[in-house]
C-alpha positions as CSV (number, residue, x, y, z in Angstrom):
1,M,-85.5,-25.0,-82.2
2,K,-82.4,-26.8,-83.2
3,T,-81.2,-23.8,-85.3
4,K,-81.7,-21.6,-82.2
5,I,-79.8,-23.9,-80.0
6,K,-76.9,-24.0,-82.5
7,L,-76.7,-20.4,-82.8
8,L,-76.7,-19.8,-79.1
9,A,-74.0,-22.5,-78.7
10,L,-71.8,-21.0,-81.5
11,S,-72.2,-17.5,-79.9
12,A,-71.3,-18.7,-76.5
13,S,-68.3,-20.4,-77.8
14,M,-67.0,-17.5,-79.6
15,L,-67.6,-15.3,-76.6
16,A,-65.5,-17.8,-74.6
17,C,-62.9,-17.7,-77.3
18,G,-62.8,-14.0,-77.1
19,I,-62.5,-13.9,-73.5
20,G,-59.6,-16.5,-73.7
21,V,-57.6,-14.4,-76.3
22,S,-58.0,-11.3,-74.2
23,G,-56.6,-13.3,-71.2
24,Q,-53.6,-14.5,-73.1
25,A,-52.7,-10.9,-74.1
26,Q,-52.0,-10.1,-70.4
27,A,-48.2,-10.2,-70.4
28,N,-45.4,-8.0,-69.2
29,A,-43.5,-4.7,-69.9
30,Y,-40.4,-5.0,-67.5
31,A,-37.3,-3.1,-66.7
32,T,-34.7,-3.0,-64.0
33,V,-31.5,-1.1,-63.5
34,T,-29.0,-1.5,-60.5
35,N,-25.5,-0.6,-59.8
36,N,-23.1,-1.5,-57.0
37,I,-20.1,0.6,-56.3
38,S,-17.4,-0.6,-53.9
39,N,-13.6,0.0,-52.9
40,G,-13.9,3.6,-54.1
41,F,-11.0,5.9,-53.3
42,V,-10.3,9.6,-53.9
43,I,-6.6,10.3,-53.5
44,G,-4.4,13.4,-53.8
45,L,-1.3,13.1,-55.9
46,F,1.8,15.4,-55.1
47,D,4.4,15.3,-57.6
48,G,3.1,11.7,-58.8
49,Q,3.2,10.5,-55.0
50,S,0.0,9.6,-53.2
51,V,-0.9,11.6,-50.2
52,G,-3.9,9.7,-49.3
53,A,-6.4,11.8,-47.4
54,G,-4.3,15.0,-47.9
55,I,-1.3,17.0,-46.6
56,P,-2.2,20.0,-44.4
57,G,-1.6,23.2,-46.4
58,I,-1.5,21.4,-49.6
59,F,-4.3,19.0,-49.9
60,T,-7.2,19.3,-47.6
61,F,-10.2,17.0,-48.4
62,G,-13.5,18.1,-46.7
63,T,-16.2,15.8,-45.3
64,P,-18.6,14.5,-48.1
65,S,-22.2,15.8,-47.9
66,S,-24.2,12.9,-49.3
67,L,-27.9,12.4,-50.5
68,S,-29.6,9.1,-51.0
69,S,-33.1,9.1,-52.6
70,S,-35.6,6.9,-54.3
71,A,-39.0,7.5,-56.1
72,A,-41.6,5.3,-57.9
73,T,-44.9,5.6,-59.5
74,L,-47.5,3.3,-61.0
75,N,-50.0,4.7,-63.4
76,G,-49.0,8.3,-62.2
77,S,-49.2,7.8,-58.5
78,G,-46.5,6.7,-56.0
79,S,-44.0,7.8,-53.4
80,A,-40.5,9.2,-52.8
81,G,-38.0,9.4,-50.0
82,S,-34.6,10.6,-49.3
83,S,-32.0,10.7,-46.6
84,V,-29.0,13.0,-45.7
85,T,-28.1,11.5,-42.4
86,P,-24.5,10.1,-42.9
87,P,-24.2,7.6,-44.4
88,P,-27.5,8.1,-46.1
89,D,-29.9,5.3,-46.6
90,A,-33.1,6.2,-48.7
91,P,-36.2,4.5,-47.7
92,A,-37.6,2.3,-50.5
93,S,-40.3,3.8,-52.7
94,N,-43.2,2.1,-54.3
95,G,-45.8,3.0,-57.0
96,T,-49.4,3.1,-55.6
97,G,-51.0,-0.3,-55.4
98,S,-47.6,-2.2,-56.1
99,N,-47.8,-5.9,-55.7
100,P,-45.3,-7.0,-54.3
101,F,-44.4,-4.1,-52.2
102,R,-40.6,-3.3,-51.6
103,T,-39.4,-2.5,-48.2
104,N,-36.1,-0.8,-47.4
105,E,-33.0,-2.7,-48.3
106,M,-34.4,-6.0,-49.4
107,V,-31.0,-7.5,-50.2
108,T,-29.0,-10.7,-50.5
109,T,-25.2,-11.1,-49.6
110,T,-23.3,-13.5,-51.8
111,G,-20.7,-15.9,-50.7
112,A,-18.1,-13.4,-51.8
113,G,-19.5,-10.9,-49.4
114,N,-21.1,-8.6,-52.0
115,T,-24.6,-7.3,-51.2
116,Y,-27.3,-7.1,-54.0
117,Y,-30.9,-5.9,-54.0
118,N,-33.4,-8.6,-54.5
119,L,-35.3,-8.3,-57.8
120,F,-39.0,-9.4,-58.2
121,G,-38.7,-10.0,-61.9
122,Q,-41.6,-10.5,-64.4
123,L,-44.7,-11.3,-62.4
124,G,-48.5,-11.4,-63.3
125,T,-48.9,-8.1,-61.2
126,N,-48.1,-4.5,-61.6
127,Y,-45.4,-2.9,-59.4
128,S,-42.8,-0.2,-59.5
129,S,-40.0,0.4,-56.8
130,G,-36.7,2.1,-56.2
131,D,-34.2,2.0,-53.4
132,A,-30.8,3.5,-52.7
133,K,-28.1,3.5,-50.1
134,V,-24.7,5.0,-49.4
135,V,-23.1,2.2,-47.3
136,T,-19.8,3.9,-46.5
137,E,-18.2,7.3,-47.4
138,Q,-14.4,7.7,-47.7
139,S,-12.7,8.7,-44.3
140,I,-9.3,9.9,-43.3
141,T,-8.6,6.4,-41.9
142,G,-9.0,4.9,-45.4
143,T,-12.6,3.6,-45.3
144,P,-13.6,3.1,-49.0
145,I,-16.7,4.5,-50.8
146,E,-19.5,1.8,-51.2
147,A,-23.0,2.5,-52.5
148,R,-25.8,0.7,-54.3
149,N,-29.0,1.7,-55.9
150,M,-31.8,0.0,-58.0
151,A,-35.0,0.7,-59.9
152,E,-37.6,-2.0,-61.2
153,S,-40.9,-1.6,-62.9
154,N,-43.3,-4.3,-64.2
155,V,-46.7,-3.8,-65.9
156,E,-48.9,-6.8,-66.7
157,Y,-51.3,-6.4,-69.6
158,S,-51.9,-2.5,-69.5
159,G,-50.6,0.5,-67.7
160,F,-47.3,2.4,-67.1
161,G,-44.7,2.9,-64.4
162,D,-41.3,4.3,-63.5
163,A,-38.9,4.3,-60.8
164,D,-35.4,5.7,-59.7
165,G,-32.7,5.2,-57.2
166,R,-30.0,7.9,-56.7
167,N,-26.9,8.4,-54.6
168,I,-25.2,11.7,-54.9
169,S,-22.1,12.8,-52.9
170,S,-20.6,16.3,-53.0
171,T,-18.2,18.3,-51.2
172,S,-19.6,21.7,-50.4
173,V,-17.7,25.1,-51.1
174,S,-17.0,25.5,-47.4
175,L,-15.6,22.0,-47.1
176,G,-14.1,21.9,-50.5
177,I,-10.8,20.5,-51.8
178,Q,-8.2,23.1,-50.8
179,L,-5.0,23.2,-52.9
180,G,-2.2,25.1,-51.1
181,S,0.2,27.5,-52.7
182,D,2.8,24.7,-53.1
183,C,0.7,23.6,-56.1
184,A,1.8,26.7,-57.9
185,S,5.4,25.1,-58.1
186,H,4.6,21.3,-57.9
187,D,2.4,19.0,-59.8
188,C,-1.0,18.5,-58.0
189,R,-3.5,16.0,-59.2
190,I,-6.5,13.9,-57.9
191,S,-7.1,10.3,-58.7
192,F,-10.2,8.3,-58.5
193,S,-10.7,4.6,-58.6
194,F,-13.5,2.2,-57.7
195,L,-15.2,-1.2,-58.5
196,A,-18.7,-1.5,-60.1
197,D,-21.1,-4.0,-61.0
198,P,-23.9,-2.6,-63.2
199,Y,-27.1,-4.4,-64.6
200,I,-29.9,-3.6,-67.1
201,L,-32.6,-5.7,-68.3
202,A,-35.6,-4.5,-70.4
203,S,-38.3,-6.8,-71.8
204,L,-41.6,-6.5,-73.8
205,D,-43.8,-9.6,-74.4
206,A,-44.6,-10.5,-78.1
207,L,-48.3,-9.2,-77.9
208,A,-47.4,-5.7,-76.7
209,K,-48.7,-3.2,-79.2
210,A,-47.2,0.1,-80.6
211,G,-46.5,2.8,-78.0
212,S,-45.3,0.0,-75.6
213,V,-41.8,0.6,-74.0
214,A,-39.5,-1.0,-71.6
215,R,-36.5,1.2,-70.7
216,G,-33.7,1.1,-68.2
217,T,-31.1,4.1,-67.8
218,L,-27.7,3.9,-66.0
219,S,-25.6,7.0,-65.0
220,M,-22.4,7.4,-63.1
221,T,-20.4,10.6,-63.2
222,I,-17.7,12.3,-61.3
223,T,-17.0,16.1,-61.6
224,L,-14.5,18.5,-60.0
225,T,-15.2,22.1,-60.4
226,K,-13.1,25.1,-59.2
227,V,-14.9,27.4,-56.9
228,G,-16.1,30.5,-59.0
229,D,-15.8,28.6,-62.3
230,L,-18.8,27.8,-64.5
231,V,-17.3,25.0,-66.4
232,P,-16.0,21.9,-64.5
233,T,-12.2,21.4,-64.4
234,F,-12.6,17.6,-64.6
235,V,-15.6,15.4,-65.8
236,W,-15.6,11.5,-66.0
237,A,-18.5,9.5,-67.2
238,P,-17.2,6.0,-67.8
239,N,-18.6,4.3,-70.9
240,G,-16.5,1.2,-71.2
241,V,-14.0,2.7,-73.7
242,V,-10.5,3.7,-72.0
243,G,-9.6,7.3,-73.0
244,D,-13.3,8.2,-73.9
245,G,-16.0,9.8,-71.7
246,I,-13.3,11.9,-69.9
247,A,-12.4,15.6,-69.9
248,G,-9.6,17.3,-68.0
249,G,-7.8,14.2,-67.1
250,T,-6.6,10.7,-68.0
251,E,-8.4,7.4,-67.8
252,L,-6.5,4.3,-67.0
253,A,-9.3,1.7,-66.5
254,D,-12.9,1.6,-67.7
255,A,-14.4,-2.0,-67.3
256,E,-17.8,-1.3,-68.9
257,N,-20.3,1.3,-69.8
258,L,-21.9,3.1,-66.7
259,N,-23.7,5.7,-68.8
260,L,-26.3,4.2,-71.1
261,T,-29.8,3.5,-71.9
262,R,-31.2,0.0,-73.0
263,E,-34.8,-0.2,-74.3
264,V,-37.2,-2.4,-76.1
265,L,-39.8,-0.5,-78.2
266,T,-41.4,-3.4,-80.2
267,G,-43.3,-6.3,-78.7
268,G,-41.4,-9.5,-79.2
269,D,-37.9,-8.0,-79.8
270,P,-35.1,-9.6,-78.0
271,D,-34.7,-8.4,-74.3
272,A,-32.3,-5.5,-73.9
273,V,-29.4,-6.4,-71.4
274,H,-26.3,-4.9,-70.3
275,S,-23.8,-6.7,-68.2
276,G,-24.9,-9.6,-66.0
277,P,-25.6,-12.1,-65.0
278,Y,-27.1,-10.3,-62.1
279,A,-25.7,-10.7,-58.6
280,N,-22.7,-12.8,-59.9
281,D,-19.9,-10.9,-58.1
282,T,-18.6,-9.6,-61.6
283,F,-17.1,-6.4,-60.5
284,G,-14.9,-4.4,-63.0
285,G,-12.2,-1.8,-62.3
286,Y,-12.3,1.9,-63.0
287,S,-9.4,4.4,-62.5
288,A,-8.6,8.0,-63.8
289,Y,-6.8,11.1,-62.5
290,T,-7.0,14.8,-63.2
291,N,-4.7,17.0,-65.1
292,A,-2.4,19.2,-63.0
293,L,-4.6,21.5,-60.8
294,S,-4.0,25.0,-60.0
295,T,-4.1,26.4,-56.4
296,G,-7.7,27.0,-55.1
297,A,-10.8,25.4,-53.7
298,Y,-12.7,22.8,-55.7
299,T,-16.1,21.1,-55.4
300,L,-16.1,17.6,-55.9
301,S,-19.3,15.6,-57.0
302,L,-20.0,12.0,-57.4
303,S,-23.5,10.9,-58.8
304,M,-25.1,7.4,-59.6
305,I,-28.6,7.3,-60.8
306,E,-30.7,4.4,-62.1
307,K,-34.1,4.8,-63.7
308,T,-36.7,2.7,-65.3
309,D,-39.9,3.4,-67.2
310,V,-42.3,1.0,-68.7
311,K,-45.6,1.1,-70.6
312,R,-47.8,-1.6,-72.1
313,V,-50.4,-1.1,-74.6
314,P,-52.6,-4.3,-74.8
315,E,-53.7,-6.1,-77.9
316,P,-57.5,-5.3,-78.8
317,A,-59.8,-8.0,-77.7
318,T,-61.2,-8.2,-81.2
319,L,-62.5,-11.9,-80.9
320,G,-64.2,-10.9,-77.6
321,L,-66.1,-8.2,-79.5
322,L,-66.9,-10.7,-82.4
323,G,-68.4,-13.1,-79.7
324,L,-70.4,-10.4,-78.3
325,G,-71.7,-9.5,-81.7
326,L,-72.7,-13.1,-82.5
327,L,-74.4,-13.3,-79.2
328,G,-76.5,-10.3,-80.0
329,A,-77.3,-11.8,-83.5
330,A,-78.4,-15.0,-81.9
331,F,-80.8,-13.4,-79.6
332,A,-82.2,-11.3,-82.4
333,R,-83.0,-14.4,-84.5
334,R,-84.5,-16.2,-81.5
335,R,-86.7,-13.2,-80.9
336,K,-87.8,-13.1,-84.4
337,Q,-88.6,-16.8,-84.6
338,A,-90.6,-16.7,-81.3
């Protein structure tokens, strides 16, 4: 009888141990990406002199047509939303079953007056969410461009999720930038300037197995294309290196990379971080101008996109299986001795 009791005690102990190990393996695959743009201006240059919102017959800037959108999924299911009502504010999107659940414009304003999205961080729950908003568009009265977007995904123990926030502003062909005939004999250019505060954090816990991933992608581009042309006249994708990431123009300031992916593919590797600390009012300056432009109509496009994707493959509960095996062996022996 003692032997039977010891075997049963041992098997119960091992089973408990197995369950305990399985519980400890529940950790996180987490990624977040955000970007805040402020004080953005698009200005015409006529023979090197600023003409602000334009000169009738020479520079005519049309009204922007903007789109703000978000999307998020959790284990393949979720929601998406968008807005084109000026200035557009996309509804927050959430993966199905997300906990916590993000509502539209969950933000905090710092003492310096800058507004940042609230981040949930690494929790013991699964969630995925995205949000985006164009706060202001440049106007003829000098109102600057301001926009923000975010994506954040977290998987605890096992599963996958992705999210994105997008702000895209373009000037349509009918409202395009018109350069008058004076540009045939004068130097006509367009300058761009703004401030940005990007942030990426990707993290995998030490027990995440092969196939796990935590990834954040940041994107910010400005293009100017002459109507009828297939190739853009000007492309600017700031990458933190002055003079690089630009075609058809000259870059004057490029504080840090706005076009990159940071990822962690191996459990326990150091977190992948870009910029930060988050919501610390650390805006950097960006500035560039085009080469001399020929007479004609142009389409100007500004795009900022943030994306996350995470997946966590759990550690096999081997001790739990061993415990079940020993429990079965104990019952078999008990039955044999009975």
